[in-house]
N, C-alpha and C positions, 0 to 999 in steps of 0.2 A: 326192581330189587332182585328178581331172579337172574337177570343178566349180570348184575354186579356179583352175585354169588358164584355164578359160573366162571366169570373172569377171575375172581379171587381164587377159586378152586384150581384153575389152570396155573395161576401164578404160584400157589402154594405147592402144587405138584413139582414145580421147578425149583422149590427151595426158598421161596419168598416168605420169611417169617412174619412180616407185616400183613401179608395176605391171609396167612393162617389165623393171626390174631383178629383180623376183620371177620373171618368166618365164625370164630368163637363168639365174638361180641354180638354178632348179628343173630346167631342161632341159639346160643345158650339160654337166654331167658325163656323162650318158648319151649325148648326141650325140657328145661327144668320144671316148668309148670305141667307139662304133659307127663313127665316121669313122676312128679308128685302125685298126680291123679292115679297113676298105676301102682306105685310102690310106697306112697306115703312118705314117712320120715327118712327113708333110705334113698330118696331121690338124688341127693348130692353124690353118694357113693356110686350109684348106677350111672349118673351123668359123667363121673370121672372115668368109669370103665368105658363108657361110650366114646369119649374123646380120645382115650388111649387107642381104641380100635380104629377110630377115624384117622388118627395120625399114622397108624401102622398100615391101614389099607388104602390110604389116599392115592398111592401110585396106581392102584387098580381101578380107580374111578375113571370111567370111560366117557363121561359126559351125560347130559340129560338134566333132570331136576335134582340139583345137589341137596336141596332141603329134604326132598323125599328120601334120598339115599341116607342122609343122617338120621332121619326119623325111623327108618327101617332098622338101622343099627341100634338105635335107642330102644325101640320096641322089643327087638330080639334080646337085648341085654335085660330088659325089664322082665320078659317072660322067663328067662333063665333064673333071674333072681327070685321070682315068685315060686317057681318050681322048687328052688332050694329052700325057701322059707316056708312053703306050704301054708300060705295065709292069703286072705282076701285083701285087695287094695282099697284105699279110700279114694274119694273123688273131691278133693278140696279145690274146686275151680271157682275163682271169683266170677260172679254172674256177669260182670262187666265184659268178660271175655266173649260173651255171646253176641255182643252188640254189633260186630262186624260181619256176621254170617249173612251172606247174600240170600235174598228170597224170604227171609223171616226177620227182617230188621225191626219191624214194628213190635213183634213179640219180644225180641231181645231187649229193645229199648224200654218197654214196659217193665221187663224183669229188672233191668238195671235201676230204674227209678223206684221200684217197689220194695226190693229186698236187698239185704246186705250179704256179705260173703258167707257168714255162718248159715244163713237161711238158704243160700244157693247150694251149700253143701247138702243140706237135708233134702232139697228137691232133686238135685242131680243124682243123688244116691238112690232115688226111687226108680230111675230109668232102667230099662233092660240093658244089659251089658253092651250089646251091639249099638244101641242108640246112643248110649253114653259116650262110647269111644268115637263114634262117628261125629258127634257134636264137638268133642275135644279136638279131633284132627282138623276139622274144618274151621272151627272158631278160634281155638287156641294156637294151633300151629299155622293155620292159614292155607291149608292145602285145598285144591279144588277136588271135586268128587272123583274124577278120573285118577288123580295122583293118590288120593287117600285110598281108593280102591286097590291100587297096586301095593300100597303099604300093608293093607289088611288082607290081601288075597281075595277080594270080593269084586263083584261087578260095580262099575260106577253108579249105575242106577240103584243098586241095593244100598250103597253108601248114602246116596242122595236121599233115598226114601227113609233110611234110618235116622239121618240128621233131621229131616223134616218132621218125622214122627216124634222124635225126642223133643224138639222145640214146641210142637203142638201139645205134648203132654205137659211140658213146663207151663205153657200158657194156660192150659186147663186148670192145673193145680193153683196157679196164681189167682185165677178167677174165683176159685172155690175156697181159698184159704186166706185168712186174715194175716197180712204181711207182718203186723206188729207182733203176733204171737208165734211166728214161725221159729224164731231162734229159741224160744223157751221150750218148744215142742220137738226140737231136733233129735233129742234122745228118747222121746216117748213114742206115741203112736204116729204113724205116718199119715199124711193128708189123705182124704178119701180118694178112692180109686176114681179116675176121671169118667169111667163108664158106669160102674155100679153105684158109686156114691157111698159105698160101705167103707168104714174104717178098716185098717189092717195094722198089724204090727210093723214097726219100722224095720226094714231089712238091713242087713249088712250092705256096705257099698258093693256095687257089682264087680265081679271079677272081670278082668280083661280076657277076651277069648283069643285063642290062637287063630291064625289065618285058616280059611276054609281049605280043605284038601282038594 
């Protein structure tokens, strides 16, 4: 798939409209889900801004991972949007998106079998921001740790660790929480902390953090 995207990007740079449509059809679903996680209901608008910039800057693309290039543009547009709106993002990520993350497939599969989308919202919203976005980039967008690290401005090992910890937290929450009652409690108290076991107030969904300086 990466090779197909690179070839399509090269063709699109040469003016091939069909190639550009292929890029859009291939990347838009994942980008939209990722942007929805960052900016909520404004994802469509931010995605439109993203594709406008992609079409404008396409001649400057010099090769490499085209998916990562587009995600970087999308993330920058989302950060600009959040700075303008001065609000916290939501994380409406279907738990099924976790099922393809290498290294933690069993955990993700249990999650997919145990809870639905609304419940996944409640759980993912409890993750620390860095862990949440690492899980999103690796599971929803499908980037490897090295590429996700370039997008976030972090070391690959840090991204890999954040994604792993995020899934570990989700697994722990699943083990301690009745899946049937999760949806009913999404707006009430959050599940017990995986280490202390004490309840806590449900936090707002985590904000996406800018890249490390």
